[in-house]
N, C-alpha and C positions, 0 to 999 in steps of 0.2 A: 354555378356548377360547371359551366364550360371552361372556367379558368382554374378550377380546383386541380384537375389532373396535371396540366403542365406545371402548376405551382409546386405540386408534390414531387414531380420529376426533377425540378430545379433544386428543391431541398435535398433530395437523395443524391443528386450530382455534387452539390456543395459538400455534403457529408463524405462522399467518396473521395473528393479531392483532399479533404482534411485528413482522412485515414491514410492516404498515400503520402502526403507530406509528413505525417507523423512517422510512418514507416521509414521513409528516407532519413528523417532526422534521427530516429532510433538507431538505424544502421550506422550513420555517419558518426554519431556521438560515441557509440561503442567502439567502432573501428579506429577512429582517430585517437581515442584515449588509450587504446590498447597498444598503439605503436610508439608512444613516447613516454618516457619517465622524466618528470621534472619536479622541481620543488613544489610542495603544496602551496596553493595560492591562498594566502591569508586574505581575509576580506578587506576590500579597499576602503570602505567607509570607516572613518576613525572611531565612530561610536560602536562599531562591531568588532574592532580589533582587540583581543585580550591584552592585558598588561604583560610585558616581557614575552612577546611572541617567540616561538621556537621555530627555526627553519628545519624542516625534516622532509625526507623523501621515502618512497617505498623501495629504493635501491639499496641493497646491503652494502654497496661499496661507498656510499656517501655517509653523511654525518650520523644519522640514526633513523631507524624506521619510526613512523608515527605509531604511538600506542593506540590500539583500537579497543574501545570498551564495547562489548556486545551485550546489549541490554534486553532481557527477555522477561515479560510478565507471564505468570502461569497460574491458572485457576482450574483445578480438576483436570490436569493434563497428564496424569500418571501413565496413561496408555501410550503416549506419543513422545513425551519430553526427552526420553533417553536417546532418541535418534539424533536430536540436535546436539546433545552433550557428547555423544560418541563422535559425531562428525567434527565437532570443535577440537577434540583431542587429537584428531588425525591431521590437523592443519600444519602445513609447513611454515606458515607465518607465525612466529612465536611472540611478537611484540603485541600481545593482546591479553585481554581478560574477559571472562564470561561471567556476568552477574545475573542471577536468576532470582525472581521475586515471587514467593508463594503468596497468592492473594486469597487467603482464607479458604484454602481447598478443603473439600470434604473427603477426598480420596487419599491415596498414598503419595501425592505429588511432593509434599514436604520431605518425606523420608528419602525419596529419590534425589532431590536437590541437596539435602544435607549429606547424603552418602557421597555424592559427586564432589562436593566442596571439601569433604574430609580426606579425600584421596588425591586431590589435584590442587596445587597452590594457585593455579591460574583461574580457578573457578570459585566464586563466592555465592552463597545462598543467603537470602534475606527472608525472614518470616514476617509477613505483613500483619498488621493489627486491624483494628476496626476502621472501616471506611469513614473518613470525615464527611460531615454534611456538606452538600453542594458539589461533591466530586462524583464522577463516574469511575467505577472500579478500575478498569484498565488504564484510564488516564492517570489516576492517582498512583498506580503501580509504576508506570513509566516515569512519572515525576520523581518518585522515591529512588528509582534506579539511577536516574541521571545525577541525583545528589550524591550517590555513593560511588560514582564512576571516577577513575583516576586517569583516564585516557586523554589523548589529544583529539581524538575523533570518537563520536558516539555512533554506533551502528545499532539501530532499533530493529528487532526481529520478533516475529510471532513464535509461539511455542510449537506450532505445527510445521515450522520450516526446518531445513537442514542444509548443510553445505554438500555440494555434489561430488567434490573431489578434494584432494589434499592441498591444492593450490588455489582454492576458491577465495580464501580470505586475502591472499596475496594479490589476486586479480582485483578484488574490491578495493584494496589499498591503492593499487595502480590507478584505477578508475577515479578514485577520490583525489589523488595527488595531481591528476592531470585535468581536473575539471576547470571550468571557467571561474573567475572571481565572482563573489557574491551569489554563489549557487549552493544548493544541496543536491544530492543525487538520490533518486528513488528508482526502483526497478520493477521490471516484470519478471517474476521467477517462473520456473517451470511448474506447471500445475499437474498434480497427480490426485487420484481419487475418483469418486463417483459424483453423481448429481451434475454432470457436465452440461445438461440442457439448461440448467440455471447458472452454474458457476461460470461457464464460458461467456455469458452475457455481460458479466462485470468487466472483463477485458474488452469486450466489444464496445461498451459505453465509454470506457476510459480512452480508447483510441478514436472513437467516433465524435465525442462531444467536447473534448479538450484540445485546443490547438497547441500541443507541446512544441511544435516546430517553431513557434514564434519566440520562445525563450524570453530574453530580456525585453523584447519588443511587445510582449503581451501586456496591454494596458489595463486589463481587468483582473483583479484578484479572484473574481468569481470563477474564472477559467484557470484555476491553479489547484494543486493538491499534491499529496504524497501518498504512496501506497504503504500503509502501516505494516505490511508484512516484511518490508525491507527498505530502510532509508538511512542515509548518513548525513551527519552535520558536524562541523567543527565544534569542539567543546566550548571554546570561548564565545562563539556566536550563540550557541544554545544558552549559555549562562547569562548572556546579556539580554536575550529575548524571552527566555523561559516559556517556550511555546505551550507545554502541557499545562502549566499553571494558567495561561491565558485562555485555554479552552477546557477548563476543568470539568464543566458540566455538559460536554458535548459527546453524544454517543458516536457520532461520525467524526471522531477526533482527527483522523489522518487528513481528510479533506479540509477540515477547518484549520488545521495546522499549516497546510500548504497555502491556504488563502492568507492566513496571518503572516507567514513568512514573506509572501509576495508583497503584502501591503507594507512590510517593513524593509523592503529593498533586497530580499534574498529570494532568488528564483529557483523553484524546484525544476530539475532536469530529469527527464525520463531516459533510462538506459536499459538495455536488454541484458538480463541476468539469468536467462534460461540455461546457460551452461555452467552457472556458478551456484545457484540456490534453487531449491525445490520447495514447494509447499503442498502438504497433504491436507486439503481443506475439509472435505466431507466424504463419507463413504457411500452415500446414496442421496436420492432426491429428498427424502424425508429430512435428513440432517441438513441438507442445503437450504430447504424451505425454512426450517427452524432458525438456522444461522442468519439468513438474510431478512427474515421477518422482523428481527429486532431493530434494523436500521433502514429498511426500505422506505418507510414513510418519511423518515428524516431526510433521506436523499431527495425526496420530492418537494419538501417544504418545511418551513420552521414551525408551522402549526398544522393540525389535522385539516383545517379548512383550505389552506394554501396547498397542502399535499394532495387533497382531493382534486383541486383545480388542475394541478400538474398531471395528476393521473388521468383526468378527462382528456387533456391534450394528448397524452401518450396513447390513449385508446383511439382517439381520432386519427392520429398519424400512423399508428402501427397495427390497428385492428380494423377500424371502420374503413379507412381508405383502401387497404388491399381487398376488402370485401366488395367495395364499389368498383374498384379498378384492379382486377386480378393480375394484370401485368406487373403491378407493384410488388407482388410476391417474388418475382424474379429479381427485381432490384434489391429487395431486402436480403435475399439469398446472396446476391453479389456483394452487398455491404458486409454481411456476416462472413462470407468467404474471405474477404480481404483482411479482416481483423483476425480471424481464426488462423490464417497462415502465419501471421506475425507472432501470435502467442502460442503456436504449436498445438492447436486443437485439431482433432480428427475431422475428416471430411463430413461425416454423418452429422456432426453438430451444426455444420453450415446448412446442409440440406434440410434439416429439421427445425430451422429457425422459426417457422410458423408455430410449432409446438412450444418452443422456448418463449416466444412472445406471449402466448396465451398463459403459460405458467407464470411469467413475470407479472402479467395483468392481474391475475387472481392473488398472487403472492403480495403484491403491493396493496391491493384493496384489503386483504386480510390484515396487513400491517397497519394500515390507516385506521381500520375499525378497532383493532386491539389498542392502538395508541389513544384513540378518543375515549376509550373505556378504562385507560390506565392499567392495561393487562399485558403489557410487554414485559417479558421476563427472559433473562439470559443467564444460564448457569446458576439458577437459584436466586438471582437478584432481580428485583423489579427495576425497570429502566424508566 
């Protein structure tokens, strides 16, 4: 017991160092890529280079702009999808297409997508059919979207995202064109909406537990991932690796895709997109609970048993330890404050991190129990 407290302090100190190295990396990646326009770096490995590669840049004065295919799955998104469509139409960067996939929606989603495609040649709508056996709905939708895309670069976005200003897509093109070889970029968007006591913890864990600053030097695919809300990959690399097909049955497909890409020599790089893209995740805590309930247990482990084991470790470190050593509450607030500043969260979410920790504790347990009973459902589909 006498060694537990100093050991926990060391763990918190290591996590704090990782957070700040990630913040420095996040700032330097975004700043350096914003200052230079250069030819898009085609992947250096011969098995990843598409046939007849095209040299292109995001600079209008050079050969041609890369065509960006924006690929968006939508299931029962009638209330929000128009925001993304409207923001796409306002973009100054015109070498792009928006492809929207209606995944068997029960509301007016298809009518909105169809109307948008009928009035804009840059927008295409696909009406999805029955979900094939062995596939998760969103993963299958993204796979189908990629097969229909004509662009040089694929930009995967969620239906609850939108571009923040007319030059957002141009900015994304610049970021992609100046990235390092053998990488994909994924971003932290601006977060809007409610349920922040739960939602803000996702960004906290992303910056706390993953050493993004290591980049190519990260030896472990376990510590890799992409943010499914917004990530970009060269079309030829995607078509060679077919990441969605590789993780067809994964609920947590974005994390698994990041690991899959890393294992195949393509490193996900995290950039700050809070000035370019926003995401309206949930309106309140009830919606956030329902949304994260579907995949919280998967985040913890491959099975309900391993997830329960990881949950017990979480309870020990984040709940039991601060009860035994109250000073750790201050270090937890400090850790949360460091990540919240990086992802633009208000001060009160940092100060109320003990409440967030308790919410995540019960949310994860609820998810584990529902998973063990095969009762996880999202948007009318069993998971």
